[in-house]
N, C-alpha and C positions, 0 to 999 in steps of 0.2 A: 789719428790726431787730425783736428780740422784747421784750414788756415783762417786767418783773421777775415779774409774776403768773404768766405762762405759763412762764417759766424755771423757776419753783420746783415748778410742776407736773411738769414734765418730770423734774426732779431728784428728786423724791418717787417718780416712776414707776420711775425708774433704781434707786433704793435698795430697792423692793420684791423680795423673793426669789421663785424660781421653783423647781419641783420638777425636779431634775436627771434623773430616771428615772421612767417611768411606775409606779403603784402600782395593785395588782391583787389578785386571789385566785384560787386554784385550783378549776376547775370540773370535770365528769366528762370523762375522756378526758385528764387531765394539761394541758388548756389554761389559759391565764392570761387571766382576763377583767379587762380594764382598768376601773378605777374612775375614778382620776385620770390623764389623760394627762400625758405629759414636757412641760416648759415650761409647766406652768400655775401662774399666779401665786397665792400662799396669802397671806392665809386663804381656804380653800375648804371647800364642804360638798357632796358628792355621793352619791346614793342609787339603788341598783337593787333589784329584786325577783327573787327565786330561789325555786325549789321542790325537792322531792326526786326523784330518778330511781327509787327503789325503795320498795316497801310497808315500812310499820312500821319506818321508819328513826327511830331515838331520839338517836343521837350523831351530830351533824353536825361534823365537823373543819373549821375554816376556817383555811385557810393564807395568809397575806398575803405577797405578794411586791413586789420592785422590779426593773424590768428592761424591755427591749424586745423579747424574743423571745416568740414564740406559745407555746412549751413552757415550763412551769414549771422543767422541770429545768436551762434554761440562764439562769435568772434568780436573784437572790438572795432567800432567805427571810428575812423581817423577823421574823415571830412566827406562832405557832400557838395557838388556842384551841378549846374544845368549845362547842358549843351543843346543848342537850338540849331534845327536843320529845316530846310523847305519840306513841305508835303510831298512825299514819293511814296510808290507801292513797297511793301515790306520785302526785304532782302535787297533792294536797290543800293542802300548806302553802303560804303565801305569805310568804316570809322576806324582810324588808327589810332589807338590809345598808347602813350608812352608813359613808361614810369621811369624816373631818373632820379638818382640819389649821387649827390656831390660828395666831396670830403667833409663838408660840413655836417652830414648826415640828415638834411632836410629833403623830403620827398616832393619832387616836382612831377607833376601829372599834366600831359598835355593830350589834347584831341584834335584830330585833322580828318576833315572829309574832303578830299582833293577835288572829285568830280563836282561837287555841290558849291565848293570855295568857302568852307567853313572851318575856323579853327579857334582854338582856346587854350590857355595854359594857366594852371592854378598852381600855389605852393601849399603843401600841407603841412602846417605846423599846429600840433595838439599837445601842448605841454599837460594840460590839466587832464587828458585822455589817456596820458602814458601809463604803460603798466609797470609795477615793481617787478624785481626778480622773481619774488615769491608767486605773483599772479602768472609771469610767463611760464614757470615751472609747472604750475598748476594745469594751464591751457594745454601745454605739451602732453602731459599725463593723460589728461581727459581725451585728447585726440587718439591716442594710443588704446584707451579704455573702450571709446566707441567707435573704433574704426570699421567695423562690420557694419553697424547700424548706419553709420555715415554713408559708408559705401552703397548699401541697400537704397537710402534716400536719394542718393546722387542717381543712381540708375533708374529710378522711378521718375525722377525730375527730368532726366535727359530723354527719358522714352515720352513723356507728356511734351517736351519742347520739339521732339522730332515729328510727333503727330500732329500738333498745332501749325508747324511750319509746312508739313505736307500739305494739310488741308488748304492752306493759304496759297500754296504753288500751284495746287489744283485750280483753285478760282482764278488765280492769275493766267492759267493755262487756257481756261475755256473762254476768259475775256481777252486773250490776246488775239489781234484782229486776224492774222494769218490763219491760225487753228481755228477760230470761231466760223471762219466762212467754210470751213471744211466739216463742220459738225451739223448733225440734224437738230431740230428744235427738241427731239426726243432724245438724243444722246446729251445735249446740255441740260435738260431737265433732269436726267438720271444721275449724273455727275452732281449737278448742285444740290439735289435732295441729299446725297449722301454726305456732302461736305456741311449741309446745315445740321444733319444728324449728328456728326463728329462734333462740330462746334458747339452745339446744345449740350451733349454728353460731357464735354470738357468744361463747361460752366457749371454744370451740376455736380459733376465728380472731381471735387478740388483734390480729394486724397484717393489714389487707386494704385494698384500694381502694375510692374512693367508689362506682364503679360495682357493685361487689360487694354493698354495703350497700344500695344502690337496687334490685338485682335482688331481694333477700330482702324488701325493702319491697313491692313490686309482687307478689310472691308471697302475701303475707298479704292484701293490699287486694284482691286478684284473686279471693279467697274471700269476705272480710268484706264488701265492698261489695255484691256482688250480693244477699247475704242480707239486708243492712239494707234496701237498695232495695226488695226483695220484702215485707218486713216493713212498709215504708211503703206500699207499694200496697195490700196487704191492708187495713191500717188505714183507708185512704182509702175503699176499696170497701165496708167495713164501715159507714163513717158515711154514704155515699151511701145505702145501704140504710135507715138510721135517721135520715136527715135532719138530721145534725149538721153543724158547721161544717167544711167538707172543707179550705178553704183554710189554716185555722189548723192542722189536723192536718198539711198538707203542710210547713207550717213548723216544726211541733215535730219532725218527721221529718228535716227538713234540719239543723235543730240538733243532734239526736242525732248525725247523720253527721259533722258539723263537729267536735262535742265530741271524739270519738273517734279522729278522723282524726290 
């Protein structure tokens, strides 16, 4: 037999509302990045950090969705807003996006880029776009039905994003002043040609399989990695001759390789 105190706690718990469908936003590749999962009790406050996939992006469009599918096209759009930042290289911005739902059930989305000193907050109210219970049930069932298909799509999209990011990282690497001075014109040209080939292939092949993206990833790394390893080796040999800290130089070289991988 339960005491009144425990019974009241259970009653309070039952009265608390949950989010009927996952809430998230669109990321590169048309994928929905879930910020707050379905059946989460609110009030709730969740945050993730994102960056830019391309150089000199100044207008970042944030599309907010609800739904259970991997692809945003199969989910329900709740709202859209723009977030402006100064032009900087890809991967430099650290954009914090916060999803907050208060007791009133209204979604507040805020974006902050502390390094660049930019922030914005919006309130998402979309009564006309809200889904009925029947529609919510249908979306949940469809998510289960197309689960494997969605997984495959997401893996392909993530592989594509990884390849594109890697190609731009390689370009940033050979344009880095410190690294550029240590590369010959021939080495720069060799890496640059492979990067151009990959980016052209990505433009032409909008739809491809995971193994295709991984093949082109290996193509660039097979050129870039040996050149960087040789650069690190040359630096170490030079430091040995001059009696400087060899281990520290090895660590710096490894950091360079990891940063641009």
